[in-house]
C-alpha positions as CSV (number, residue, x, y, z in Angstrom):
1,E,-108.2,77.5,47.3
2,N,-105.8,74.3,47.8
3,L,-103.1,76.1,45.8
4,Y,-103.0,79.0,47.9
5,L,-103.2,76.9,51.5
6,K,-100.4,74.8,49.9
7,S,-98.4,77.7,49.0
8,I,-98.4,79.7,52.2
9,S,-97.6,76.5,54.2
10,D,-94.4,75.8,51.9
11,P,-91.4,76.8,53.9
12,A,-90.1,78.8,51.4
13,Y,-93.2,81.3,51.5
14,R,-92.1,84.4,53.4
15,T,-95.1,86.5,54.8
16,S,-92.6,89.7,54.5
17,F,-92.5,89.9,50.7
18,N,-94.2,92.1,48.4
19,Y,-95.8,90.3,45.4
20,L,-97.2,90.5,42.2
21,T,-100.3,88.5,40.7
22,D,-100.6,88.4,37.2
23,V,-104.1,87.4,35.9
24,R,-103.9,88.8,32.4
25,D,-105.0,86.2,30.1
26,C,-106.8,84.4,32.9
27,T,-110.2,82.5,32.3
28,F,-111.9,83.0,35.7
29,K,-115.0,80.6,36.2
30,S,-115.4,82.0,39.7
31,T,-118.7,83.3,41.0
32,L,-118.9,86.4,43.7
33,D,-119.4,83.6,46.6
34,D,-116.3,81.9,45.4
35,V,-114.1,85.4,45.4
36,K,-115.6,85.9,49.0
37,R,-114.8,82.3,50.5
38,F,-111.2,82.9,48.9
39,A,-110.9,86.5,50.8
40,G,-112.2,84.6,54.0
41,L,-108.8,82.7,53.7
42,V,-107.0,85.4,53.0
43,R,-108.0,87.2,55.9
44,Q,-107.1,84.1,58.1
45,S,-103.5,84.0,56.5
46,P,-100.5,85.1,58.2
47,V,-99.4,87.8,55.5
48,Q,-99.6,91.2,57.1
49,Y,-101.5,94.1,55.7
50,S,-98.3,96.1,55.1
51,I,-97.3,93.6,52.6
52,K,-98.0,94.9,49.1
53,Q,-100.0,93.0,46.4
54,A,-100.0,94.3,42.7
55,I,-102.6,92.5,40.7
56,L,-102.0,92.9,36.7
57,T,-105.3,92.7,34.8
58,N,-106.1,92.9,31.1
59,T,-109.9,92.4,30.8
60,P,-113.1,93.8,32.2
61,N,-113.6,90.5,33.7
62,E,-110.1,90.2,35.4
63,T,-110.1,93.6,36.8
64,Q,-114.0,92.9,38.2
65,I,-112.7,89.6,40.0
66,A,-109.4,92.0,41.4
67,M,-111.7,94.6,42.5
68,S,-114.0,92.1,44.4
69,H,-110.9,90.5,45.9
70,K,-109.6,94.0,46.8
71,Q,-112.9,95.1,48.6
72,F,-113.4,91.8,50.3
73,T,-109.9,91.8,51.8
74,K,-109.8,95.6,52.8
75,G,-108.0,95.8,56.0
76,Y,-106.1,92.6,55.4
77,R,-104.4,93.4,52.3
78,N,-102.8,96.4,50.5
79,I,-103.8,95.4,47.2
80,E,-103.7,97.9,43.9
81,I,-104.9,96.8,40.5
82,F,-102.6,97.7,37.2
83,S,-102.7,96.8,33.7
84,V,-99.2,97.9,32.7
85,Y,-96.5,95.6,34.3
86,E,-93.7,98.4,34.8
87,N,-96.5,100.4,36.9
88,A,-97.0,97.5,39.1
89,V,-93.5,97.0,39.9
90,E,-92.8,100.7,40.3
91,W,-95.7,100.7,42.9
92,L,-94.4,97.5,44.8
93,E,-90.8,99.0,44.9
94,N,-91.8,102.3,46.3
95,K,-91.1,102.3,49.9
96,T,-93.6,105.3,50.8
97,A,-96.3,104.1,48.6
98,Q,-99.0,102.7,50.6
């Protein structure tokens, strides 16, 4: 949570950028309540729904966390989950993909 809040308060942070979050090979020790609490922070952030976020995953655990995040931020974030980097970048660069 602290890293997220620090990131969005950084003057270099742009709310108009699409972004890719690579969680491949991460070890999550988060509970479902942690994911819900983080989603609450996301819903309060200045990032607009039109911004796209691609999440790269590699394991079932990473995918489950990413899917929960996507579900809890529905309507606040335009999120897709990928296991292939090139597919994630292609989706982010596609101006008509929503």
